[in-house]
C-alpha positions as CSV (number, residue, x, y, z in Angstrom):
1,X,0.0,0.0,0.0
2,X,1.5,3.3,-1.1
3,X,0.5,6.0,1.5
4,X,1.8,9.5,1.1
5,X,1.3,12.5,3.4
6,X,0.4,15.5,1.3
7,X,0.4,18.1,4.0
8,X,3.3,20.4,2.9
9,X,3.6,24.1,2.8
10,X,0.2,25.5,1.9
11,X,0.5,26.6,-1.7
12,X,3.2,24.0,-2.6
13,X,0.9,21.3,-1.3
14,X,-2.1,22.3,-3.3
15,X,-0.2,22.9,-6.6
16,X,1.7,19.6,-6.4
17,X,-1.1,17.4,-5.4
18,X,-1.8,15.9,-8.8
19,X,1.9,15.7,-9.6
20,X,2.5,13.1,-6.9
21,X,1.6,10.3,-9.2
22,X,0.3,9.6,-12.7
23,X,-3.1,8.8,-11.2
24,X,-5.5,11.7,-11.6
25,X,-8.9,10.6,-10.6
26,X,-9.3,11.8,-7.0
27,X,-11.8,10.2,-4.6
28,X,-12.1,11.6,-1.1
29,X,-13.5,10.4,2.2
30,X,-13.9,11.9,5.7
31,X,-13.7,9.2,8.3
32,X,-14.8,9.7,11.9
33,X,-11.5,8.7,13.6
34,X,-13.2,8.8,17.0
35,X,-15.4,5.8,16.4
36,X,-14.4,2.3,17.7
37,X,-11.3,1.1,15.9
38,X,-13.0,-2.2,14.8
39,X,-15.9,-0.3,13.1
40,X,-13.4,2.2,11.5
41,X,-11.2,-0.5,10.1
42,X,-14.3,-2.3,8.6
43,X,-15.5,0.8,6.9
44,X,-12.1,1.7,5.5
45,X,-11.8,-1.9,4.2
46,X,-15.1,-1.5,2.3
47,X,-14.0,1.8,0.8
48,X,-10.6,0.6,-0.3
49,X,-12.1,-2.6,-1.7
50,X,-14.6,-0.5,-3.7
51,X,-11.7,1.5,-5.2
52,X,-9.7,-1.6,-6.0
53,X,-12.7,-3.2,-7.6
54,X,-13.4,-0.2,-9.8
55,X,-12.5,-0.9,-13.5
56,X,-10.4,2.3,-13.5
57,X,-8.7,1.9,-10.2
58,X,-5.3,2.3,-11.8
59,X,-6.1,5.9,-12.4
60,X,-7.4,6.7,-8.9
61,X,-6.1,8.2,-5.8
62,X,-8.0,7.8,-2.5
63,X,-7.7,11.0,-0.5
64,X,-8.3,10.4,3.2
65,X,-8.9,13.3,5.5
66,X,-7.1,12.8,8.8
67,X,-8.6,15.6,10.9
68,X,-8.9,14.1,14.4
69,X,-6.0,11.7,14.3
70,X,-2.2,12.0,14.2
71,X,-0.4,10.7,11.1
72,X,1.3,7.8,12.7
73,X,-1.9,6.4,14.2
74,X,-3.7,6.8,10.8
75,X,-0.9,4.8,9.1
76,X,-1.2,2.1,11.8
77,X,-4.9,1.7,11.1
78,X,-4.4,1.7,7.3
79,X,-1.7,-1.0,7.7
80,X,-4.2,-3.1,9.6
81,X,-6.8,-2.6,6.8
82,X,-4.2,-3.6,4.2
83,X,-3.3,-6.8,6.1
84,X,-7.0,-7.7,6.5
85,X,-7.7,-7.3,2.8
86,X,-4.6,-9.3,1.9
87,X,-5.6,-12.2,4.1
88,X,-9.4,-12.1,3.3
89,X,-9.5,-11.0,-0.3
90,X,-5.9,-11.6,-1.5
91,X,-5.8,-7.8,-2.4
92,X,-2.3,-6.4,-2.4
93,X,-3.2,-2.9,-1.4
94,X,0.3,-1.7,-1.9
95,X,0.0,-2.4,-5.7
96,X,-3.7,-1.8,-6.3
97,X,-4.6,1.3,-4.3
98,X,-2.8,4.6,-3.9
99,X,-3.8,6.4,-0.8
100,X,-2.9,10.0,0.2
101,X,-3.5,11.4,3.7
102,X,-4.8,14.9,3.9
103,X,-3.4,16.3,7.2
104,X,-5.6,19.0,8.7
105,X,-6.3,21.2,5.7
106,X,-8.2,24.4,6.3
107,X,-11.2,25.6,4.3
108,X,-9.2,27.7,1.9
109,X,-6.9,24.8,1.1
110,X,-9.8,22.5,0.6
111,X,-11.5,25.0,-1.7
112,X,-8.3,25.1,-3.9
113,X,-8.3,21.3,-3.9
114,X,-12.0,20.9,-4.7
115,X,-11.5,21.5,-8.4
116,X,-9.5,18.3,-8.6
117,X,-11.8,16.1,-6.6
118,X,-14.0,13.9,-8.7
119,X,-16.2,12.2,-6.0
120,X,-16.8,11.8,-2.3
121,X,-17.7,8.3,-1.0
122,X,-20.2,8.5,1.8
123,X,-19.3,6.7,5.0
124,X,-21.7,5.4,7.6
125,X,-19.7,7.3,10.3
126,X,-18.2,10.5,8.9
127,X,-16.5,13.5,10.4
128,X,-19.7,15.5,10.1
129,X,-18.2,18.5,12.0
130,X,-15.5,18.9,9.5
131,X,-17.8,18.4,6.5
132,X,-20.1,21.2,7.9
133,X,-17.2,23.6,7.8
134,X,-16.2,22.9,4.2
135,X,-17.5,24.2,0.9
136,X,-17.9,20.7,-0.7
137,X,-21.6,20.7,-1.4
138,X,-21.2,20.4,-5.2
139,X,-18.8,17.4,-5.2
140,X,-20.7,14.4,-6.5
141,X,-21.5,11.9,-3.6
142,X,-21.6,8.1,-4.0
143,X,-22.6,5.3,-1.7
144,X,-19.9,2.7,-1.4
145,X,-21.8,0.0,-3.3
146,X,-22.8,2.4,-6.1
147,X,-19.2,3.7,-6.6
148,X,-17.8,0.6,-8.1
149,X,-20.4,0.6,-10.9
150,X,-19.9,4.3,-11.6
151,X,-18.0,4.6,-14.9
152,X,-14.8,6.7,-15.0
153,X,-16.3,8.8,-17.7
154,X,-19.2,9.7,-15.4
155,X,-16.7,10.8,-12.7
156,X,-14.8,13.1,-15.0
157,X,-18.0,14.3,-16.6
158,X,-19.5,15.2,-13.3
159,X,-16.4,17.1,-12.2
160,X,-16.2,18.9,-15.5
161,X,-19.8,20.1,-15.3
162,X,-19.4,21.1,-11.7
163,X,-16.4,23.3,-12.5
164,X,-18.3,24.7,-15.5
165,X,-21.3,25.7,-13.3
166,X,-18.9,27.3,-10.8
167,X,-17.2,29.3,-13.5
168,X,-13.8,27.7,-13.0
169,X,-13.1,27.7,-16.7
170,X,-9.5,26.7,-16.8
171,X,-10.0,23.7,-14.5
172,X,-13.1,22.7,-16.5
173,X,-11.1,22.8,-19.7
174,X,-8.6,20.4,-18.2
175,X,-11.3,17.9,-17.4
176,X,-13.2,18.3,-20.6
177,X,-10.0,17.7,-22.5
178,X,-9.5,14.5,-20.5
179,X,-13.0,13.4,-21.6
180,X,-12.1,14.0,-25.2
181,X,-9.2,11.6,-24.8
182,X,-10.9,8.7,-23.0
183,X,-14.4,8.7,-24.4
184,X,-16.4,9.2,-27.6
185,X,-18.2,12.3,-26.1
186,X,-21.5,13.9,-26.9
187,X,-22.1,17.3,-28.5
188,X,-22.8,18.9,-25.2
189,X,-19.2,18.5,-24.2
190,X,-18.0,20.5,-27.2
191,X,-20.5,23.2,-26.4
192,X,-19.4,23.4,-22.8
193,X,-15.7,23.3,-23.7
194,X,-16.3,26.1,-26.2
195,X,-18.0,28.2,-23.6
196,X,-15.0,27.9,-21.3
197,X,-12.8,29.2,-24.0
198,X,-15.3,32.0,-24.7
199,X,-15.4,33.1,-21.1
200,X,-11.6,33.2,-21.0
201,X,-11.7,35.3,-24.2
202,X,-9.7,32.6,-26.1
203,X,-11.6,33.2,-29.3
204,X,-9.5,31.1,-31.7
205,X,-9.9,28.0,-29.5
206,X,-13.6,28.9,-29.0
207,X,-14.3,28.9,-32.7
208,X,-12.2,25.8,-33.4
209,X,-13.9,23.8,-30.7
210,X,-17.3,24.7,-32.2
211,X,-16.2,23.8,-35.7
212,X,-14.9,20.4,-34.4
213,X,-18.1,19.8,-32.6
214,X,-20.2,20.6,-35.7
215,X,-17.9,18.3,-37.8
216,X,-18.8,15.4,-35.5
217,X,-22.4,16.4,-34.7
218,X,-23.6,18.5,-37.7
219,X,-27.3,18.4,-36.7
220,X,-26.8,19.4,-33.1
221,X,-28.4,22.9,-33.4
222,X,-26.8,24.5,-30.3
223,X,-23.3,24.3,-31.8
224,X,-23.9,26.2,-35.1
225,X,-26.2,28.6,-33.3
226,X,-23.5,29.6,-30.9
227,X,-21.0,29.8,-33.7
228,X,-23.1,32.0,-36.0
229,X,-24.1,34.4,-33.2
230,X,-20.5,35.0,-32.1
231,X,-19.0,35.0,-35.6
232,X,-21.4,37.9,-36.3
233,X,-20.6,39.6,-33.0
234,X,-16.9,39.6,-33.8
235,X,-17.4,41.0,-37.3
236,X,-17.0,37.8,-39.3
237,X,-20.3,38.3,-41.1
238,X,-19.6,36.3,-44.3
239,X,-18.4,33.3,-42.3
240,X,-21.6,33.5,-40.2
241,X,-23.8,33.6,-43.3
242,X,-21.9,30.6,-44.8
243,X,-22.4,28.5,-41.6
244,X,-26.1,29.6,-41.5
245,X,-26.7,28.5,-45.1
246,X,-24.9,25.2,-44.5
247,X,-26.9,24.6,-41.3
248,X,-30.2,25.3,-43.1
249,X,-29.5,22.5,-45.5
250,X,-29.0,20.1,-42.6
251,X,-31.8,21.4,-40.5
252,X,-34.4,22.7,-43.0
253,X,-37.2,22.7,-40.4
254,X,-35.5,24.6,-37.7
255,X,-37.1,28.1,-37.8
256,X,-34.2,29.6,-35.8
257,X,-31.8,29.1,-38.7
258,X,-34.4,30.4,-41.2
259,X,-34.5,33.6,-39.2
260,X,-30.7,33.8,-39.3
261,X,-30.6,33.0,-43.0
262,X,-33.0,35.7,-44.0
263,X,-32.5,38.4,-41.4
264,X,-28.8,38.4,-40.4
265,X,-27.2,41.8,-40.6
266,X,-23.6,42.7,-39.4
267,X,-23.0,44.1,-36.0
268,X,-20.4,46.4,-37.4
269,X,-20.0,47.7,-41.0
270,X,-16.8,48.1,-42.9
271,X,-18.1,50.7,-45.4
272,X,-21.2,52.8,-46.0
273,X,-21.9,50.7,-49.1
274,X,-22.2,47.6,-46.8
275,X,-25.1,49.2,-45.0
276,X,-27.0,49.7,-48.2
277,X,-26.2,46.1,-49.3
278,X,-27.3,44.5,-46.1
279,X,-30.4,46.6,-45.8
280,X,-31.5,45.4,-49.2
281,X,-30.6,41.9,-48.2
282,X,-32.7,42.2,-45.0
283,X,-35.6,43.7,-46.9
284,X,-35.8,40.9,-49.4
285,X,-35.0,38.3,-46.8
286,X,-37.9,39.4,-44.6
287,X,-40.3,39.1,-47.5
288,X,-39.0,35.7,-48.3
289,X,-39.2,34.6,-44.7
290,X,-42.8,35.8,-44.4
291,X,-43.8,34.0,-47.6
292,X,-42.1,30.8,-46.6
293,X,-43.4,30.7,-43.0
294,X,-46.0,28.0,-42.7
295,X,-48.1,27.5,-39.5
296,X,-50.3,24.7,-40.6
297,X,-49.0,21.9,-38.4
298,X,-48.4,21.8,-34.6
299,X,-44.7,21.1,-35.3
300,X,-44.4,24.2,-37.5
301,X,-46.2,26.3,-34.9
302,X,-43.9,25.2,-32.1
303,X,-40.8,25.6,-34.3
304,X,-41.7,29.1,-35.2
305,X,-42.3,30.0,-31.5
306,X,-38.9,28.5,-30.5
307,X,-37.2,30.5,-33.3
308,X,-38.5,33.9,-32.3
309,X,-37.8,32.9,-28.7
310,X,-34.1,32.8,-29.5
311,X,-33.6,35.9,-31.7
312,X,-34.6,39.5,-32.2
313,X,-33.8,41.9,-35.0
314,X,-31.9,44.1,-32.6
315,X,-29.1,45.2,-35.0
316,X,-31.3,46.4,-37.9
317,X,-31.9,49.8,-36.3
318,X,-28.2,50.6,-36.2
319,X,-28.3,51.2,-39.9
320,X,-29.7,54.7,-39.2
321,X,-32.8,54.4,-41.3
322,X,-36.5,54.8,-40.8
323,X,-37.4,51.2,-39.8
324,X,-41.2,51.6,-39.3
325,X,-42.2,49.7,-42.5
326,X,-39.8,46.8,-41.9
327,X,-40.7,46.7,-38.2
328,X,-44.4,46.5,-39.1
329,X,-43.8,43.5,-41.4
330,X,-41.7,41.8,-38.7
331,X,-44.1,42.7,-36.0
332,X,-47.0,41.2,-38.0
333,X,-45.1,38.0,-38.4
334,X,-44.4,37.8,-34.7
335,X,-48.0,38.4,-33.9
336,X,-49.1,35.7,-36.4
337,X,-46.7,33.2,-34.7
338,X,-47.9,34.1,-31.2
339,X,-51.5,33.9,-32.2
340,X,-51.0,30.5,-33.6
341,X,-49.5,29.3,-30.3
342,X,-51.7,31.2,-27.9
343,X,-54.9,32.1,-29.5
344,X,-56.6,32.7,-26.1
345,X,-54.2,35.6,-25.5
346,X,-54.7,37.4,-28.8
347,X,-58.2,38.7,-28.3
348,X,-59.1,42.2,-27.4
349,X,-59.6,42.9,-23.6
350,X,-62.1,45.2,-22.2
351,X,-60.8,48.0,-19.9
352,X,-61.8,47.0,-16.3
353,X,-64.2,49.6,-14.9
354,X,-62.8,51.6,-12.0
355,X,-64.9,51.2,-8.8
356,X,-65.1,53.9,-6.2
357,X,-61.6,54.6,-4.8
358,X,-60.1,51.8,-6.8
359,X,-56.6,52.3,-8.0
360,X,-55.5,52.0,-11.6
361,X,-53.4,48.9,-12.1
362,X,-50.2,49.5,-14.0
363,X,-47.9,46.6,-14.9
364,X,-44.2,46.7,-16.0
365,X,-42.8,43.6,-17.6
366,X,-39.2,43.2,-18.5
367,X,-36.3,40.7,-18.7
368,X,-34.1,43.5,-17.3
369,X,-35.4,44.7,-13.9
370,X,-31.8,44.9,-12.7
371,X,-28.8,47.1,-13.4
372,X,-29.3,47.0,-17.1
373,X,-29.0,50.2,-19.1
374,X,-32.2,49.7,-20.9
375,X,-34.4,49.8,-17.8
376,X,-32.3,51.5,-15.1
377,X,-34.3,54.7,-15.7
378,X,-37.5,52.9,-14.8
379,X,-36.7,53.0,-11.1
380,X,-37.5,56.8,-11.2
381,X,-41.0,56.2,-12.6
382,X,-41.7,53.8,-9.8
383,X,-40.1,55.8,-7.0
384,X,-42.0,59.0,-8.0
385,X,-45.3,57.1,-8.5
386,X,-48.5,58.2,-6.8
387,X,-49.5,55.1,-5.0
388,X,-52.8,56.6,-3.9
389,X,-54.0,56.5,-7.5
390,X,-51.9,53.7,-8.9
391,X,-51.2,50.1,-8.0
392,X,-47.8,49.1,-9.4
393,X,-47.1,45.5,-10.6
394,X,-43.7,44.4,-11.8
395,X,-43.0,41.2,-13.7
396,X,-39.3,40.3,-13.7
397,X,-38.7,37.6,-16.4
398,X,-34.9,37.6,-16.2
399,X,-32.8,35.9,-13.6
400,X,-29.9,38.1,-12.7
401,X,-31.3,39.9,-9.6
402,X,-29.1,42.5,-8.0
403,X,-29.5,45.6,-5.8
404,X,-31.4,47.4,-8.5
405,X,-33.9,44.5,-8.6
406,X,-34.4,45.2,-4.9
407,X,-35.3,48.8,-5.7
408,X,-37.9,47.6,-8.3
409,X,-39.3,45.4,-5.6
410,X,-39.4,48.1,-2.9
411,X,-41.2,50.6,-5.2
412,X,-43.8,48.0,-6.4
413,X,-47.0,47.1,-4.8
414,X,-46.7,43.6,-6.2
415,X,-43.5,42.1,-7.6
416,X,-43.2,38.8,-9.4
417,X,-40.0,37.1,-10.3
418,X,-40.9,34.6,-13.1
419,X,-37.7,33.7,-14.9
420,X,-37.6,32.1,-18.3
421,X,-41.2,30.9,-18.3
422,X,-43.3,32.6,-21.0
423,X,-46.6,30.9,-20.2
424,X,-46.4,31.4,-16.4
425,X,-45.6,35.1,-16.8
426,X,-48.5,35.7,-19.3
427,X,-50.9,33.8,-17.0
428,X,-49.9,35.9,-14.1
429,X,-50.4,39.2,-16.0
430,X,-53.8,38.1,-17.3
431,X,-54.9,37.1,-13.8
432,X,-53.9,40.5,-12.4
433,X,-56.5,42.2,-14.7
434,X,-54.3,45.2,-15.4
435,X,-55.6,48.4,-16.9
436,X,-52.3,49.2,-18.6
437,X,-49.2,47.0,-19.3
438,X,-45.9,48.7,-20.1
439,X,-42.8,47.0,-21.6
440,X,-39.9,49.4,-20.8
441,X,-38.0,48.0,-23.8
442,X,-39.0,45.7,-26.7
443,X,-36.5,44.4,-29.2
444,X,-33.6,43.4,-26.9
445,X,-34.9,40.2,-25.4
446,X,-36.7,37.5,-27.4
447,X,-39.1,36.5,-24.6
448,X,-40.2,40.1,-24.1
449,X,-40.9,40.4,-27.8
450,X,-43.0,37.2,-27.6
451,X,-45.0,38.6,-24.6
452,X,-45.5,41.9,-26.4
453,X,-46.9,40.1,-29.4
454,X,-49.8,39.0,-27.2
455,X,-52.8,40.9,-25.8
456,X,-52.3,40.7,-22.0
457,X,-53.9,44.0,-21.1
458,X,-56.5,46.3,-22.6
459,X,-53.8,48.9,-23.3
460,X,-50.2,48.1,-23.9
461,X,-47.2,50.5,-24.2
462,X,-43.5,50.5,-24.7
463,X,-40.9,53.0,-23.9
464,X,-37.4,54.0,-25.0
465,X,-35.4,51.4,-23.2
466,X,-34.9,50.3,-26.8
467,X,-35.7,53.5,-28.7
468,X,-37.1,51.9,-31.9
469,X,-40.7,51.3,-32.9
470,X,-41.8,47.7,-32.3
471,X,-44.1,47.3,-35.3
472,X,-46.3,45.0,-33.2
473,X,-50.0,45.4,-33.7
474,X,-50.5,44.6,-30.0
475,X,-48.5,47.7,-28.8
476,X,-50.7,50.8,-28.7
477,X,-48.5,53.6,-27.4
478,X,-44.8,54.5,-27.5
479,X,-43.9,56.6,-24.4
480,X,-41.2,59.0,-25.5
481,X,-39.9,62.5,-24.7
482,X,-40.9,65.9,-25.9
483,X,-37.2,67.0,-26.0
484,X,-36.0,64.0,-28.0
485,X,-38.6,63.8,-30.8
486,X,-38.4,65.8,-34.0
487,X,-41.6,67.4,-35.4
488,X,-42.3,64.5,-37.8
489,X,-41.6,61.8,-35.2
490,X,-45.0,60.0,-35.6
491,X,-43.8,58.9,-39.0
492,X,-41.2,56.7,-37.3
493,X,-43.7,54.7,-35.2
494,X,-46.3,52.1,-35.7
495,X,-47.6,53.0,-32.2
496,X,-49.3,56.2,-31.2
497,X,-46.5,58.5,-30.0
498,X,-46.8,60.0,-26.5
499,X,-44.3,62.9,-25.9
500,X,-43.8,63.0,-22.1
501,X,-42.5,66.2,-20.5
502,X,-38.7,66.8,-20.7
503,X,-36.6,63.7,-21.3
504,X,-39.6,61.4,-20.4
505,X,-37.9,59.6,-17.5
506,X,-37.0,60.4,-13.9
507,X,-33.4,59.3,-14.0
508,X,-31.8,58.9,-10.5
509,X,-28.6,60.9,-10.1
510,X,-25.8,58.4,-10.1
511,X,-23.4,58.2,-7.2
512,X,-20.0,59.4,-8.4
513,X,-17.0,58.4,-6.2
514,X,-14.0,60.7,-5.5
515,X,-11.1,60.3,-7.9
516,X,-9.0,57.6,-6.4
517,X,-7.0,56.5,-9.4
518,X,-4.7,58.2,-11.9
519,X,-4.4,58.0,-15.6
520,X,-1.3,55.9,-15.2
521,X,-3.5,53.2,-13.7
522,X,-5.0,52.8,-17.2
523,X,-1.7,53.4,-19.1
524,X,-3.0,56.8,-20.3
525,X,-0.5,59.7,-20.5
526,X,-1.0,62.6,-18.2
527,X,-0.4,65.2,-20.9
528,X,-2.9,63.8,-23.4
529,X,-6.3,65.2,-24.3
530,X,-8.5,62.2,-23.5
531,X,-11.6,61.9,-25.7
532,X,-13.8,59.3,-24.2
533,X,-15.6,57.0,-26.8
534,X,-17.5,54.6,-24.6
535,X,-20.3,53.4,-26.9
536,X,-20.7,49.9,-28.2
537,X,-18.9,49.3,-31.5
538,X,-22.1,48.9,-33.5
539,X,-23.1,52.5,-32.8
540,X,-20.0,53.7,-34.7
541,X,-20.9,53.9,-38.5
542,X,-18.0,54.0,-41.0
543,X,-19.1,57.3,-42.6
544,X,-18.1,59.1,-39.4
545,X,-14.6,57.6,-38.9
546,X,-13.1,60.8,-40.5
547,X,-14.3,62.7,-37.4
548,X,-11.6,61.1,-35.3
549,X,-9.0,61.7,-37.9
550,X,-9.8,65.4,-38.3
551,X,-9.7,66.0,-34.5
552,X,-6.4,64.1,-34.2
553,X,-4.9,66.2,-37.1
554,X,-5.6,69.4,-35.2
555,X,-5.1,68.2,-31.6
556,X,-1.7,66.4,-31.7
557,X,-2.1,65.3,-28.0
558,X,-5.5,63.6,-28.7
559,X,-6.1,60.1,-27.3
560,X,-9.4,58.4,-28.2
561,X,-10.3,55.9,-25.6
562,X,-12.6,53.1,-26.7
563,X,-13.9,50.8,-24.0
564,X,-15.6,47.9,-25.8
565,X,-12.9,45.9,-27.5
566,X,-11.0,46.2,-30.8
567,X,-13.6,45.7,-33.5
568,X,-13.2,49.2,-34.7
569,X,-9.4,49.0,-34.9
570,X,-9.1,47.9,-38.6
571,X,-11.5,50.6,-39.8
572,X,-9.8,53.3,-37.8
573,X,-6.4,52.2,-38.9
574,X,-7.4,52.7,-42.5
575,X,-9.1,56.0,-41.9
576,X,-6.0,57.5,-40.1
577,X,-3.6,56.0,-42.7
578,X,-5.5,57.9,-45.4
579,X,-3.9,61.2,-44.3
580,X,-0.6,59.7,-43.2
581,X,-1.4,59.2,-39.5
582,X,-0.9,56.1,-37.4
583,X,-4.0,55.2,-35.5
584,X,-2.0,53.5,-32.8
585,X,-0.7,56.9,-31.8
586,X,-4.2,58.2,-31.1
587,X,-6.6,55.3,-30.4
588,X,-6.5,53.3,-27.2
589,X,-8.7,50.2,-26.8
590,X,-9.5,49.0,-23.3
591,X,-11.6,46.1,-22.2
592,X,-14.8,47.0,-20.4
593,X,-13.7,47.8,-16.9
594,X,-15.5,47.3,-13.6
595,X,-18.0,50.1,-12.8
596,X,-15.6,51.9,-10.4
597,X,-12.9,51.9,-13.1
598,X,-15.5,53.0,-15.7
599,X,-16.4,56.0,-13.6
600,X,-12.7,56.7,-12.9
601,X,-12.1,56.9,-16.7
602,X,-15.0,59.3,-17.0
603,X,-13.5,61.5,-14.3
604,X,-10.0,61.4,-15.8
605,X,-11.2,62.2,-19.3
606,X,-11.3,65.6,-20.9
607,X,-14.1,65.3,-23.5
608,X,-17.0,62.9,-24.2
609,X,-17.6,62.2,-27.9
610,X,-21.1,61.2,-28.5
611,X,-21.9,58.9,-31.5
612,X,-23.8,60.1,-34.5
613,X,-27.3,58.6,-35.4
614,X,-27.5,56.7,-32.1
615,X,-26.4,58.7,-29.1
616,X,-25.5,57.7,-25.6
617,X,-28.2,57.2,-23.0
618,X,-27.0,56.0,-19.6
619,X,-23.4,56.6,-20.6
620,X,-24.2,60.3,-21.3
621,X,-26.2,60.7,-18.1
622,X,-23.3,59.2,-16.1
623,X,-20.8,61.5,-18.0
624,X,-22.9,64.5,-17.0
625,X,-22.9,63.3,-13.4
626,X,-19.1,63.3,-13.7
627,X,-19.2,66.8,-15.2
628,X,-17.5,65.6,-18.4
629,X,-18.1,68.0,-21.4
630,X,-20.2,66.3,-24.0
631,X,-20.2,66.9,-27.7
632,X,-23.2,65.7,-29.6
633,X,-24.9,66.2,-32.9
634,X,-28.7,65.3,-32.9
635,X,-29.8,62.9,-35.5
636,X,-32.9,62.3,-37.6
637,X,-34.5,59.8,-35.1
638,X,-35.1,59.9,-31.4
639,X,-32.4,57.3,-30.8
640,X,-29.9,59.9,-32.1
641,X,-31.2,62.7,-29.9
642,X,-30.8,61.5,-26.3
643,X,-27.6,63.5,-25.5
644,X,-29.1,66.5,-27.2
645,X,-32.2,66.4,-24.9
646,X,-30.1,65.9,-21.8
647,X,-27.9,68.9,-22.5
648,X,-30.9,71.1,-23.4
649,X,-32.6,70.2,-20.1
650,X,-29.3,70.8,-18.3
651,X,-29.1,74.2,-19.9
652,X,-25.6,73.7,-21.3
653,X,-26.0,73.7,-25.1
654,X,-22.6,75.1,-26.2
655,X,-21.4,71.7,-27.2
656,X,-24.4,70.7,-29.3
657,X,-23.3,70.7,-33.0
658,X,-25.6,71.3,-36.0
659,X,-23.5,69.2,-38.3
660,X,-20.3,67.2,-38.6
661,X,-18.0,70.2,-39.3
662,X,-19.3,72.0,-36.2
663,X,-18.9,68.8,-34.2
664,X,-15.2,68.8,-35.2
665,X,-14.7,72.5,-34.4
666,X,-16.2,72.1,-30.9
667,X,-14.1,69.0,-30.2
668,X,-10.9,70.7,-31.3
669,X,-11.7,73.8,-29.2
670,X,-12.5,71.7,-26.1
671,X,-9.2,69.9,-26.7
672,X,-7.1,73.0,-27.0
673,X,-8.8,75.3,-24.5
674,X,-8.6,73.9,-21.0
675,X,-10.3,77.0,-19.6
676,X,-13.4,76.5,-21.7
677,X,-13.5,72.9,-20.7
678,X,-13.5,73.9,-17.1
679,X,-16.2,76.5,-17.7
680,X,-18.4,73.9,-19.3
681,X,-17.8,71.4,-16.5
682,X,-18.6,74.0,-13.9
683,X,-21.9,74.9,-15.5
684,X,-22.8,71.3,-15.8
685,X,-22.2,70.7,-12.1
686,X,-24.3,73.6,-11.1
687,X,-27.4,72.4,-13.1
688,X,-27.6,68.7,-12.2
689,X,-30.9,69.3,-10.4
690,X,-32.5,70.4,-13.6
691,X,-31.9,67.0,-15.2
692,X,-31.9,64.2,-12.6
693,X,-34.9,62.9,-10.6
694,X,-37.4,64.9,-12.7
695,X,-40.9,64.8,-11.4
696,X,-42.6,66.6,-14.2
697,X,-42.3,63.6,-16.6
698,X,-43.9,61.3,-14.0
699,X,-46.8,63.7,-13.6
700,X,-47.2,63.7,-17.3
701,X,-47.0,59.9,-17.5
702,X,-49.7,59.5,-14.8
703,X,-52.0,62.0,-16.5
704,X,-51.7,59.9,-19.6
705,X,-52.5,56.8,-17.7
706,X,-55.6,58.3,-16.2
707,X,-56.8,59.7,-19.5
708,X,-56.3,56.5,-21.5
709,X,-58.2,54.4,-18.8
710,X,-61.0,56.9,-18.8
711,X,-61.4,57.1,-22.5
712,X,-61.1,53.3,-22.9
713,X,-63.7,52.4,-20.2
């Protein structure tokens, strides 16, 4: 019997544990050493015999916790066990079972070790006190008799999945790779392994793993779906289209891939001509999809529901065009699919009559009742709500609750958390007999789009959490802002447009911490003029790349700081090179920082450059709270006029440009004139109360609610 004591210096012990031998399947037990020696020996005999009898025993190490006994005494007992097994079973434990004693490890050391433990064998008499102190709840547990019949593959698979669920990506990769070597694995393993690489941002390995999985399991839909979505997300649009078309040939009845085939558009465009091409492709594809969508059999009806439950047409609106006609066509298709699946929820509902002193019931349904940018503003509507006249219901259909979720709950009269269950959420809304149902955003989450395609309340509204018309025949009103909408705005909506006072939302003033970091912490030079460019890459259209080049040409110390990866890098490199400049001298690409770091970057920057056609929302409001001068140029549609409305309400309009040339002039002046920058920042700081926590918009909202209930009764 080979017995080793693996209690060395803390870190060395943990890191060398698996290097002690070639065996790498680790089984652990926690004996109660205080029980009578005869019972203890008998139980240890049973465990060791189970390990020896396991078909893969040659790969196993039995780890024995020795808390409660000194090492010499433990070795004496194990020697007695070995002798008994040799006499009774003819087992030579020294050759057939490797045992390692774990000497009094603490909780932290066990936590480090846990990622390498495949199973725990349950004993009749265990050290329950020790077990209660350790975080070992997720380690698979086996009875002694069942362990022998548990296949090695199952042990490794269970550990792999446990590590995956715990987010221990590197350790999970090690175990999944072992499975690939010892077993003809299932498609699920390739998907999970790919997700480990994805979470570690090892994109080449991520894509290669998916391609290998698809090669072996070409009809396993989850693999090509993940591949297509992320190819598109990382700017590899032609590759995504190729994989989609190939998958459609293999899975012709999968509606998800029909949606991808006909409606895929890039997340980022290389040229302005590409925008025109892909819009034409989408327009024709939508017509083809509508014509080919059949809902005549139960299978077709279910497949279509599943398809629109996985995807939205989110990226279409970043082409900076009037989408109302295309959205109407798509919205009608969604409604048709939802009506085929839930005909009982697609009939008109009568407005409940208000009884004496009865409150108007308002519901807010969203996947994002948490710290998500598309709904964070909604907390202000709820906090300022008149609870004497209104009863507030919230339906949270996502499953990432956080402190903001708690705020939603506190400001609601009734709060439901119904994650990822479309039917249950709809049934609850129907049973609550709301007067008005509001979706703060529609178009970002597939399940929300499905719910919005039903008639769950007599009046249904959406708002500018996603600032684009829905096109759904089931959405009656779009709750917007008088300061954001142009005169002809109704032409952009299928819903009736409601222009609420000011910016339309009561945005809580963000907490801004003191400056506790320096530019050097982010590898930014102290003498640079920092232009913060913090929008998602898909908001930056190629026809405006020259803006950065012109500013850099006139402000030699300019640094443009982008916070969302490097997708824009090739385009900007080309734009700067066109006038003989090196983009690397001016453009800095940082990964998305933690919130504290994000706010620090705002506080350390000199100028905030808003995007054309689709401006910042939360990002602009947070920059204002940091007193960071903002340059914006209002666009044709509401989604390009957020920052413009914020600055107007703030009363600081000097940095609102009328066109691209004026935008550049303001950016250059702010970069070269520190005194003017300070003046703008000071005026912003003095006027915060004009913008944040606005009550007028809530009064306007509630007046609208009362009017629509009265006129619909």
